[in-house]
MMTF fields as JSON, N, C-alpha, C and O atoms, coordinates in Angstrom:
{
  "mmtfVersion": "1.0.0",
  "mmtfProducer": "UNKNOWN",
  "numBonds": 323,
  "numAtoms": 324,
  "numGroups": 81,
  "numChains": 1,
  "numModels": 1,
  "chainsPerModel": [1],
  "groupsPerChain": [81],
  "chainIdList": ["A"],
  "bondAtomList": [4, 2, 8, 6, 12, 10, 16, 14, 20, 18, 24, 22, 28, 26, 32, 30, 36, 34, 40, 38, 44, 42, 48, 46, 52, 50, 56, 54, 60, 58, 64, 62, 68, 66, 72, 70, 76, 74, 80, 78, 84, 82, 88, 86, 92, 90, 96, 94, 100, 98, 104, 102, 108, 106, 112, 110, 116, 114, 120, 118, 124, 122, 128, 126, 132, 130, 136, 134, 140, 138, 144, 142, 148, 146, 152, 150, 156, 154, 160, 158, 164, 162, 168, 166, 172, 170, 176, 174, 180, 178, 184, 182, 188, 186, 192, 190, 196, 194, 200, 198, 204, 202, 208, 206, 212, 210, 216, 214, 220, 218, 224, 222, 228, 226, 232, 230, 236, 234, 240, 238, 244, 242, 248, 246, 252, 250, 256, 254, 260, 258, 264, 262, 268, 266, 272, 270, 276, 274, 280, 278, 284, 282, 288, 286, 292, 290, 296, 294, 300, 298, 304, 302, 308, 306, 312, 310, 316, 314, 320, 318],
  "bondOrderList": [1, 1, 1, 1, 1, 1, 1, 1, 1, 1, 1, 1, 1, 1, 1, 1, 1, 1, 1, 1, 1, 1, 1, 1, 1, 1, 1, 1, 1, 1, 1, 1, 1, 1, 1, 1, 1, 1, 1, 1, 1, 1, 1, 1, 1, 1, 1, 1, 1, 1, 1, 1, 1, 1, 1, 1, 1, 1, 1, 1, 1, 1, 1, 1, 1, 1, 1, 1, 1, 1, 1, 1, 1, 1, 1, 1, 1, 1, 1, 1],
  "groupList": [{"groupName": "PHE", "atomNameList": ["N", "CA", "C", "O"], "elementList": ["N", "C", "C", "O"], "formalChargeList": [0, 0, 0, 0], "bondAtomList": [1, 0, 2, 1, 3, 2], "bondOrderList": [1, 1, 2], "singleLetterCode": "F", "chemCompType": "L-PEPTIDE LINKING"}, {"groupName": "ILE", "atomNameList": ["N", "CA", "C", "O"], "elementList": ["N", "C", "C", "O"], "formalChargeList": [0, 0, 0, 0], "bondAtomList": [1, 0, 2, 1, 3, 2], "bondOrderList": [1, 1, 2], "singleLetterCode": "I", "chemCompType": "L-PEPTIDE LINKING"}, {"groupName": "HIS", "atomNameList": ["N", "CA", "C", "O"], "elementList": ["N", "C", "C", "O"], "formalChargeList": [0, 0, 0, 0], "bondAtomList": [1, 0, 2, 1, 3, 2], "bondOrderList": [1, 1, 2], "singleLetterCode": "H", "chemCompType": "L-PEPTIDE LINKING"}, {"groupName": "SER", "atomNameList": ["N", "CA", "C", "O"], "elementList": ["N", "C", "C", "O"], "formalChargeList": [0, 0, 0, 0], "bondAtomList": [1, 0, 2, 1, 3, 2], "bondOrderList": [1, 1, 2], "singleLetterCode": "S", "chemCompType": "L-PEPTIDE LINKING"}, {"groupName": "GLY", "atomNameList": ["N", "CA", "C", "O"], "elementList": ["N", "C", "C", "O"], "formalChargeList": [0, 0, 0, 0], "bondAtomList": [1, 0, 2, 1, 3, 2], "bondOrderList": [1, 1, 2], "singleLetterCode": "G", "chemCompType": "PEPTIDE LINKING"}, {"groupName": "GLN", "atomNameList": ["N", "CA", "C", "O"], "elementList": ["N", "C", "C", "O"], "formalChargeList": [0, 0, 0, 0], "bondAtomList": [1, 0, 2, 1, 3, 2], "bondOrderList": [1, 1, 2], "singleLetterCode": "Q", "chemCompType": "L-PEPTIDE LINKING"}, {"groupName": "GLU", "atomNameList": ["N", "CA", "C", "O"], "elementList": ["N", "C", "C", "O"], "formalChargeList": [0, 0, 0, 0], "bondAtomList": [1, 0, 2, 1, 3, 2], "bondOrderList": [1, 1, 2], "singleLetterCode": "E", "chemCompType": "L-PEPTIDE LINKING"}, {"groupName": "ARG", "atomNameList": ["N", "CA", "C", "O"], "elementList": ["N", "C", "C", "O"], "formalChargeList": [0, 0, 0, 0], "bondAtomList": [1, 0, 2, 1, 3, 2], "bondOrderList": [1, 1, 2], "singleLetterCode": "R", "chemCompType": "L-PEPTIDE LINKING"}, {"groupName": "ASN", "atomNameList": ["N", "CA", "C", "O"], "elementList": ["N", "C", "C", "O"], "formalChargeList": [0, 0, 0, 0], "bondAtomList": [1, 0, 2, 1, 3, 2], "bondOrderList": [1, 1, 2], "singleLetterCode": "N", "chemCompType": "L-PEPTIDE LINKING"}, {"groupName": "LEU", "atomNameList": ["N", "CA", "C", "O"], "elementList": ["N", "C", "C", "O"], "formalChargeList": [0, 0, 0, 0], "bondAtomList": [1, 0, 2, 1, 3, 2], "bondOrderList": [1, 1, 2], "singleLetterCode": "L", "chemCompType": "L-PEPTIDE LINKING"}, {"groupName": "VAL", "atomNameList": ["N", "CA", "C", "O"], "elementList": ["N", "C", "C", "O"], "formalChargeList": [0, 0, 0, 0], "bondAtomList": [1, 0, 2, 1, 3, 2], "bondOrderList": [1, 1, 2], "singleLetterCode": "V", "chemCompType": "L-PEPTIDE LINKING"}, {"groupName": "ALA", "atomNameList": ["N", "CA", "C", "O"], "elementList": ["N", "C", "C", "O"], "formalChargeList": [0, 0, 0, 0], "bondAtomList": [1, 0, 2, 1, 3, 2], "bondOrderList": [1, 1, 2], "singleLetterCode": "A", "chemCompType": "L-PEPTIDE LINKING"}, {"groupName": "ASP", "atomNameList": ["N", "CA", "C", "O"], "elementList": ["N", "C", "C", "O"], "formalChargeList": [0, 0, 0, 0], "bondAtomList": [1, 0, 2, 1, 3, 2], "bondOrderList": [1, 1, 2], "singleLetterCode": "D", "chemCompType": "L-PEPTIDE LINKING"}, {"groupName": "THR", "atomNameList": ["N", "CA", "C", "O"], "elementList": ["N", "C", "C", "O"], "formalChargeList": [0, 0, 0, 0], "bondAtomList": [1, 0, 2, 1, 3, 2], "bondOrderList": [1, 1, 2], "singleLetterCode": "T", "chemCompType": "L-PEPTIDE LINKING"}, {"groupName": "TYR", "atomNameList": ["N", "CA", "C", "O"], "elementList": ["N", "C", "C", "O"], "formalChargeList": [0, 0, 0, 0], "bondAtomList": [1, 0, 2, 1, 3, 2], "bondOrderList": [1, 1, 2], "singleLetterCode": "Y", "chemCompType": "L-PEPTIDE LINKING"}, {"groupName": "LYS", "atomNameList": ["N", "CA", "C", "O"], "elementList": ["N", "C", "C", "O"], "formalChargeList": [0, 0, 0, 0], "bondAtomList": [1, 0, 2, 1, 3, 2], "bondOrderList": [1, 1, 2], "singleLetterCode": "K", "chemCompType": "L-PEPTIDE LINKING"}, {"groupName": "MET", "atomNameList": ["N", "CA", "C", "O"], "elementList": ["N", "C", "C", "O"], "formalChargeList": [0, 0, 0, 0], "bondAtomList": [1, 0, 2, 1, 3, 2], "bondOrderList": [1, 1, 2], "singleLetterCode": "M", "chemCompType": "L-PEPTIDE LINKING"}, {"groupName": "PRO", "atomNameList": ["N", "CA", "C", "O"], "elementList": ["N", "C", "C", "O"], "formalChargeList": [0, 0, 0, 0], "bondAtomList": [1, 0, 2, 1, 3, 2], "bondOrderList": [1, 1, 2], "singleLetterCode": "P", "chemCompType": "L-PEPTIDE LINKING"}],
  "groupTypeList": [0, 1, 2, 3, 4, 5, 1, 6, 1, 7, 3, 7, 6, 8, 5, 9, 1, 10, 3, 9, 2, 6, 4, 5, 0, 0, 4, 6, 9, 11, 9, 1, 3, 12, 4, 8, 7, 3, 11, 13, 11, 7, 3, 11, 13, 14, 11, 6, 9, 14, 1, 9, 2, 15, 13, 3, 0, 2, 7, 10, 16, 3, 13, 14, 17, 6, 0, 15, 2, 15, 1, 6, 6, 1, 11, 15, 15, 7, 9, 13, 5],
  "groupIdList": [1, 2, 3, 4, 5, 6, 7, 8, 9, 10, 11, 12, 13, 14, 15, 16, 17, 18, 19, 20, 21, 22, 23, 24, 25, 26, 27, 28, 29, 30, 31, 32, 33, 34, 35, 36, 37, 38, 39, 40, 41, 42, 43, 44, 45, 46, 47, 48, 49, 50, 51, 52, 53, 54, 55, 56, 57, 58, 59, 60, 61, 62, 63, 64, 65, 66, 67, 68, 69, 70, 71, 72, 73, 74, 75, 76, 77, 78, 79, 80, 81],
  "secStructList": [7, 3, 3, 3, 1, 7, 3, 3, 3, 3, 7, 6, 6, 7, 7, 3, 3, 3, 3, 3, 7, 6, 6, 7, 7, 7, 7, 2, 2, 2, 2, 2, 2, 7, 7, 7, 7, 1, 1, 3, 3, 3, 3, 1, 1, 7, 7, 3, 3, 7, 7, 7, 7, 2, 2, 2, 2, 2, 2, 2, 2, 2, 2, 7, 2, 2, 2, 2, 2, 2, 2, 2, 2, 2, 2, 2, 2, 2, 2, 6, 7],
  "xCoordList": [2.848, 3.675, 2.868, 1.707, 3.472, 2.779, 3.015, 4.136, 1.947, 2.019, 1.952, 2.692, 1.068, 0.971, 0.375, -0.284, 0.618, 0.078, 1.081, 2.262, 0.578, 1.417, 0.768, -0.424, 1.553, 1.096, 1.894, 3.122, 1.211, 1.878, 1.91, 0.902, 3.055, 3.193, 3.211, 4.042, 2.275, 2.115, 2.252, 1.885, 2.786, 2.959, 1.607, 0.589, 1.624, 0.381, -0.126, -1.313, 0.791, 0.423, 0.051, -0.127, -0.068, -0.452, 0.624, 0.314, 1.87, 2.966, 3.456, 3.575, 3.734, 4.227, 5.632, 6.535, 5.806, 7.116, 7.813, 8.968, 7.089, 7.653, 6.517, 5.413, 6.816, 5.876, 6.449, 7.586, 5.67, 6.138, 5.435, 4.302, 6.14, 5.632, 5.761, 6.139, 5.437, 5.497, 6.816, 7.901, 6.686, 7.852, 8.289, 9.128, 7.744, 8.105, 7.064, 6.052, 7.316, 6.412, 6.373, 7.192, 5.411, 5.289, 4.642, 4.069, 4.732, 4.115, 5.052, 4.656, 6.3, 7.233, 7.65, 7.958, 7.664, 8.078, 7.143, 7.598, 5.86, 4.889, 5.014, 4.807, 5.346, 5.509, 6.776, 6.78, 7.842, 9.11, 9.04, 9.503, 8.459, 8.47, 7.245, 7.218, 6.239, 4.965, 4.352, 3.593, 4.685, 4.176, 3.076, 2.64, 2.646, 1.637, 2.264, 3.474, 1.461, 1.949, 2.346, 1.678, 3.447, 3.973, 3.533, 3.808, 2.852, 2.426, 1.18, 0.742, 0.629, -0.563, -0.223, 0.491, -0.72, -0.538, -1.835, -2.924, -1.685, -2.845, -2.525, -1.413, -3.509, -3.348, -3.439, -4.425, -2.407, -2.409, -3.004, -3.461, -2.996, -3.574, -4.269, -4.201, -4.922, -5.436, -4.242, -3.214, -4.366, -3.235, -3.702, -4.8, -2.85, -3.055, -1.969, -0.782, -2.39, -1.468, -1.558, -2.6, -0.452, -0.425, -0.182, 0.586, -0.828, -0.711, 0.068, -0.161, 0.988, 1.703, 1.336, 1.76, 0.557, 0.085, 1.234, 2.279, 1.022, 2.058, 2.687, 3.911, 1.882, 2.44, 3.296, 4.356, 2.849, 3.629, 4.904, 5.962, 4.809, 5.973, 7.055, 8.221, 6.676, 7.647, 8.207, 9.372, 7.391, 7.873, 8.909, 9.939, 8.641, 9.591, 10.88, 11.974, 10.755, 11.936, 12.827, 14.052, 12.221, 13.027, 13.574, 14.602, 12.906, 13.329, 14.41, 15.282, 14.348, 15.261, 16.052, 15.603, 17.212, 17.999, 18.412, 18.533, 18.628, 19.01, 17.846, 18.058, 16.626, 15.431, 15.306, 15.057, 15.478, 15.403, 16.414, 16.077, 17.636, 18.675, 18.283, 18.439, 17.784, 17.391, 16.234, 16.247, 15.246, 14.109, 14.573, 14.123, 15.467, 15.985, 16.783, 16.705, 17.544, 18.278, 17.318, 17.522, 16.285, 15.298, 14.579, 14.356, 14.216, 13.522, 14.398, 13.907, 15.684, 16.589, 16.693, 16.679, 16.795, 16.873, 15.61, 15.681, 14.469, 13.195, 13.022, 12.403, 13.549, 13.454, 14.26, 13.946, 15.295, 16.132, 15.668, 16.252, 14.65, 14.158, 13.332, 12.833],
  "yCoordList": [8.324, 8.022, 7.128, 7.417, 6.054, 5.09, 5.456, 5.385, 5.843, 6.155, 4.872, 4.707, 3.974, 2.676, 1.675, 2.05, 0.407, -0.643, -1.149, -0.8, -1.977, -2.609, -2.445, -2.706, -2.015, -1.831, -2.75, -2.787, -3.488, -4.342, -3.63, -3.075, -3.645, -3.132, -4.346, -5.242, -4.36, -5.524, -5.118, -4.01, -6.033, -5.809, -5.882, -6.226, -5.555, -5.653, -7.091, -7.332, -8.044, -9.471, -9.936, -11.132, -8.996, -9.236, -9.961, -10.573, -9.905, -10.495, -9.477, -8.287, -9.965, -9.098, -8.61, -9.412, -7.296, -6.687, -6.401, -6.775, -5.729, -5.371, -5.106, -4.719, -5.324, -5.02, -3.842, -3.9, -2.78, -1.56, -1.384, -1.827, -0.72, -0.553, 0.898, 1.78, 1.116, 2.437, 3.157, 2.589, 4.419, 5.239, 5.177, 5.973, 4.254, 4.148, 4.867, 5.342, 4.944, 5.666, 4.986, 4.119, 5.393, 4.864, 5.922, 6.889, 5.738, 6.659, 7.722, 8.519, 7.75, 8.794, 8.671, 9.679, 7.46, 7.287, 8.02, 8.663, 7.927, 8.618, 10.135, 10.867, 10.61, 12.056, 12.589, 13.692, 11.811, 12.24, 12.22, 13.149, 11.158, 10.981, 11.561, 11.637, 11.968, 12.409, 11.337, 11.64, 10.091, 8.978, 8.224, 8.594, 7.162, 6.295, 5.469, 5.243, 5.034, 4.194, 2.831, 2.287, 2.3, 1.036, -0.163, -1.306, 0.088, -0.991, -0.536, 0.61, -1.472, -1.206, -1.322, -2.24, -0.415, -0.466, -0.967, -0.476, -1.958, -2.518, -2.622, -2.969, -2.318, -2.423, -3.889, -4.562, -4.383, -5.754, -5.814, -6.866, -4.673, -4.55, -3.191, -2.402, -2.936, -1.592, -0.659, -0.937, 0.449, 1.367, 2.807, 3.149, 3.642, 5.095, 5.691, 5.437, 6.496, 7.064, 8.575, 9.149, 9.22, 10.659, 10.887, 10.158, 11.887, 12.197, 13.49, 14.472, 13.475, 14.677, 14.917, 14.169, 15.946, 16.229, 16.643, 17.101, 16.475, 16.703, 18.091, 18.213, 19.128, 20.487, 20.65, 21.275, 20.1, 20.168, 19.338, 19.751, 18.181, 17.33, 18.075, 18.062, 18.725, 19.458, 20.678, 21.034, 21.304, 22.438, 21.962, 22.609, 20.846, 20.295, 19.877, 20.107, 19.266, 18.829, 20.017, 19.907, 21.14, 22.302, 23.067, 23.736, 22.976, 23.694, 22.943, 23.561, 21.622, 20.798, 19.857, 18.74, 20.278, 19.454, 18.099, 17.12, 18.041, 16.757, 15.769, 14.571, 16.261, 15.424, 14.942, 13.762, 15.851, 15.504, 14.413, 13.444, 14.56, 13.58, 12.207, 11.196, 12.169, 10.899, 10.243, 9.032, 11.024, 10.483, 9.927, 8.86, 10.641, 10.171, 8.878, 7.998, 8.749, 7.506, 6.334, 5.255, 6.557, 5.5, 5.131, 3.949, 6.118, 5.864, 5.033, 4.094, 5.364, 4.591, 3.146, 2.217, 2.965, 1.624, 0.835, -0.34, 1.469, 0.773, 0.442, -0.568, 1.264, 0.992, -0.23, -0.873, -0.55, -1.704, -2.988, -4.044, -2.93, -4.136, -4.973, -6.026],
  "zCoordList": [-0.48, 0.664, 1.586, 1.879, 2.041, 2.888, 4.353, 4.855, 5.015, 6.441, 7.262, 8.232, 6.868, 7.529, 6.545, 5.575, 6.812, 5.958, 4.942, 4.969, 4.048, 3.03, 1.663, 1.498, 0.69, -0.679, -1.587, -1.508, -2.443, -3.417, -4.76, -5.197, -5.408, -6.762, -7.674, -7.528, -8.621, -9.501, -10.961, -11.353, -11.754, -13.185, -13.886, -13.283, -15.157, -15.946, -16.014, -16.231, -15.826, -15.816, -14.41, -14.179, -13.469, -12.077, -11.273, -10.25, -11.71, -10.941, -9.914, -10.205, -8.718, -7.652, -8.003, -8.241, -8.032, -8.295, -6.981, -6.776, -6.088, -4.79, -3.811, -4.195, -2.549, -1.479, -0.701, -0.231, -0.563, 0.097, 1.438, 1.631, 2.365, 3.725, 4.18, 3.409, 5.449, 6.084, 5.761, 5.88, 5.351, 5.047, 3.597, 3.176, 2.825, 1.416, 0.566, 1.082, -0.73, -1.632, -2.988, -3.293, -3.791, -5.149, -6.029, -5.527, -7.346, -8.29, -8.827, -9.678, -8.344, -8.753, -10.218, -10.854, -10.76, -12.158, -13.111, -14.056, -12.873, -13.726, -13.577, -14.545, -12.391, -12.18, -12.836, -13.381, -12.782, -13.378, -14.896, -15.558, -15.446, -16.898, -17.591, -18.819, -16.837, -17.41, -18.301, -19.222, -18.02, -18.817, -18.098, -17.008, -18.74, -18.141, -17.036, -17.025, -16.136, -15.054, -15.628, -16.506, -15.107, -15.618, -14.784, -15.149, -13.67, -12.781, -12.027, -12.133, -11.264, -10.473, -8.998, -8.595, -8.204, -6.749, -6.125, -6.423, -5.251, -4.546, -3.064, -2.667, -2.277, -0.837, -0.42, -0.72, 0.272, 0.778, 2.178, 2.624, 2.869, 4.194, 4.259, 3.316, 5.356, 5.573, 5.528, 6.145, 4.803, 4.654, 4.738, 4.3, 5.309, 5.304, 4.43, 4.633, 3.445, 2.469, 2.463, 2.781, 2.096, 1.863, 0.378, -0.251, -0.171, -1.597, -1.775, -1.069, -2.725, -3.123, -4.584, -5.465, -4.836, -6.188, -7.099, -6.637, -8.382, -9.384, -9.281, -9.328, -9.142, -9.059, -7.812, -7.862, -6.708, -5.473, -5.595, -5.12, -6.223, -6.432, -7.205, -6.811, -8.301, -9.118, -8.371, -8.548, -7.553, -6.756, -5.736, -5.551, -5.083, -4.119, -4.827, -4.311, -6.002, -6.754, -7.124, -7.087, -7.476, -7.869, -6.664, -6.773, -5.533, -4.332, -3.548, -2.937, -3.57, -2.78, -3.682, -3.941, -4.163, -5.082, -4.502, -5.239, -3.191, -2.589, -2.635, -2.822, -2.466, -2.59, -4.031, -4.276, -4.978, -6.403, -6.735, -7.415, -6.267, -6.539, -5.981, -6.664, -4.761, -4.123, -4.879, -5.098, -5.272, -6.019, -7.36, -7.779, -8.032, -9.323, -9.158, -10.015, -8.079, -7.801, -7.613, -8.169, -6.833, -6.579, -7.87, -8.135, -8.672, -9.936, -10.876, -11.502, -10.983, -11.845, -11.368, -12.175, -10.067, -9.498, -9.809, -10.17, -9.673, -9.919, -11.393, -11.726, -12.272, -13.706, -14.121, -15.123, -13.357, -13.697, -13.026, -13.268, -12.202, -11.512, -12.44, -12.043]
}
């Protein structure tokens, strides 16, 4: 979760996919699919980030169905980009 700053998500070929800012997040695809990461995150500016560990992520997903639904929507959208 990005508290402040800017994070660039780049492809394996180092092409910019998206630039993320305060209030946005990344890394959910690997947590949902238990797969390898499909891109690289790099800080474009000084950034403060919060980490949600895998076990906590899955606990939140099972406790809050509306959160799970929103994360799944975002993940599907990102997979089609």
